[in-house]
N, C-alpha and C positions, 0 to 999 in steps of 0.2 A: 932891308927890312922884310920880314916874312908876313904874309897875310894871316889874320886870325881865323881860326876854324869857326865857321858858322853853318847852321843847318836850318832847313825849312821842313816843317811837318809835311810828310808825304801821305801816310795812311796809318790806320790802325788795323791790325789783322788778328783773327782768331783762326788757328790751324787745328783741325781735328786730327788726332793721331790714333792709329790702331794699336793693337797689342804688339809690343816689341818682339822682334825675332832676335833671340840671343845667340850670337855666333860663338861667344865665349872668349876665353883668354887667348890672345894671339901675341906674337912678339912685340906688336905695337901697343898693346893694351887690350882691355875687354871690349869687344865689338858688339854693338847692339843696333839693330835697324828698326827705326820707328816709321811705319808706313803712314803717309798722308792719306786720310780718307775723305777729306773735304775741308770746308771752312770758308771764310769770307774776309775780304779786305775792303775798307772804306776810307776814302780821303777826298780832298777837294778836286784832284785831277785824275784819280785812279780809283775805280770801283770794280769789284769782280769777285770771282769765287775760285777757290783752290780745287782743282780736279784731282781725282784719286789716282794720280800717276806720278808719285814721287815719294820721298821719304828723307829721313835723316840717318845717315850712316855714321852714327855717333861712336866715339871711342872714349872709353873711361880710362884715364891715365893712372899710373901708379899712385899719384898724390890725391886721387879721387876727383880731380877736375875732369870735365867732359869737353872734348873737342867736337864741335859740330861740323857736319859735312852734309848740307841740305841741298837737294835738287827738287824743285816743284814746278808745276805748270798751273798758271793762272789763266782763266778765261775772263777777260774784261767784260763789263756789261754790254759793250758794243760788239761782242763776239771775237775780238782780237785775242790771239794767244800770246802769252808772255812767259818765257822761260826764266825762272828765278833760281839763282844759286847763292848760297852763302855759307861761309864758315863762321866761326865764333867760339865763344867760351861760355860755359856754365860752371860756375864755381859755387858749391854749396857747402856750408859747414857740416862736418861729419855728423854732428848730433841731430841735424834736421834733414839730412839727405834722403832717407827712406820716405819720410812724409812728403817732401817736396816732389819726389819722383813717382809717387803713387797717383797716377792720372785719374783713378777712380775716386780719389778723395774729394768729397763734396765741399770741403773747407780748406782750400789750398792756402799755404802761408803767403804773406805779403811778399812781393818781389823785392822789397828793400832789405830782406833778410839774406839775400844771396846776390851774386853777380851773374848777369845773363845779358850778353851783348852779341850782336850779329853784324855782318858786313855784307849786305845784299848787293848783288849785281843783276842786271836785267838784260834780256835779249829778246827782241821781237822783230817781225817783218812788217808790222802794222805801221803805215805812215802816220796815223793819228797818235801813236804811242812811241814813235821813233826817238823822242827826247829821252826816253828811259835808257836807250842804248849808250848814252854818253854821260851818265851820272854814276856816282858812288853814293852809297847810303849806309846809315848806321841804324840798327834797331836795338831798342831796349826791351828785353823780354821778361816774361813771368810765366810760370807754370800755372795752368788753370785746369779745372775739371775737364777731362777728356782731351786735353792737348796743351797748346801753348798760345800765348798772345803777345803781340809786339806793337810798339809804337815806333814807326820808322820815319827817319828824317833823311832827306836828300842833303848831301853836303854841298854847300854853295861854293 
């Protein structure tokens, strides 16, 4: 018998993104790099800020879906540094894609209108946050004004 998948809420995050750098069409799809310029995460065991040292090396596939490739650096409120990486998928219906991806839009569409999931992994040298080194997580995302937001769950 296999175990049921369960998760525990880890944190909510708001990641501020800068103007995307459009690499353009490559053999793998259209490459766009979204720089991380800041942001915050808050949860019961983890609180901190996103440092402006990362980004999403996103790839827009031929079917319009977006493959995420994120690397970010978080400084926890206690000063610990946490390297965060995640892949994922952002699948937006064609008729709303331009509106959803307009980060300057003051009225973003609700996240239930599209599919946005991430698979965060963590790496830290901090003894107080070493538990992060041994977990897998899943994030449910949405595009918000100026960036993206996630609710992230540790998989039990």
